[in-house]
N, C-alpha and C positions, 0 to 999 in steps of 0.2 A: 504493498501500501504505498501512496505517497504521503507526504507530509501536508498536504493541502486536504487531501482527503479526509486523515484522518482527523483534522483539526474542524472541518467544515462537520463529521458526525458529534465531534468532542462540543464545540459550540451548538449546537441543533438540541443536544441532549442538557446542557445545561439551561441553556434557557426556560426548560421546566422548573426549574430551582432557583429560589427567592437568593438576590442579590442584596440584601438587609445589610448583610455582616460586610467588615472592612475584607475580610479572607475572601468571600463571594465575590466582593470586587476584582480583587486582584485574579483571581482566578479566571473571571470573565472576561477582562483589559487581556491576561495574559491570550489567550485563545484567541480573541478577534487578532491582537498584534502577530499569531503563530509562532509563538515561544512557547518554547519547553522549560520547564521547571529548571532545567541545567544549564540551557542558554542564559537566562533571568539572574539566575544566580552568579554565572560565571563575569555578566555586566555589573553586578552590584558587586562581586568580590564577596558572595558568601557562600556557605555549605547549599546543596540542592534541597537536603534536610530542610535545610531553613527557611526555605521557598515552602514546601510543603508545611509545616507548621504555623507558616503565614495564612497559609489557603485555608485551613485548615481551623483555625481560630484557638489554637494550641498556643502560640505565641505572638508578639504582636514584633514590628521594629521598633527596636529601643534607639537606634541610634538615628537620628537626623539627618545624617547626607541619606542613610537606607531611603527613607519614606519621601526627600525630595529627589532620590535613585527611581524610585518605583514611581513616581507623578512623571517623571520628564519620560519617562523608557515605553511608558503606559498606556500616558494621557489622562491619570488619576490627577485631578485639581487636589492644589495644595490645602486647599480647606478640608476639601473631603481627608485627603491623605493624614493629617494633621488629625481629626474628628477620630481616631482610635480608642477614645482613652474614655 
């Protein structure tokens, strides 16, 4: 399967779920940008597991550089990105 097909399926499945949490917004935005967790982690200089934990709302970004990076890479506005607590 090619990358575009995988992300199309993942995005359409994800549309059925709520995006009211910060983690859900990260995941939805990441899928729309066609990024794997591994790619986003590399660009933010964090572990892939960190992205997974953010998306599952297990942990939240504690570093302001990560919050700004998420905003820049995923198009999440700064107010939304900062409104995680």
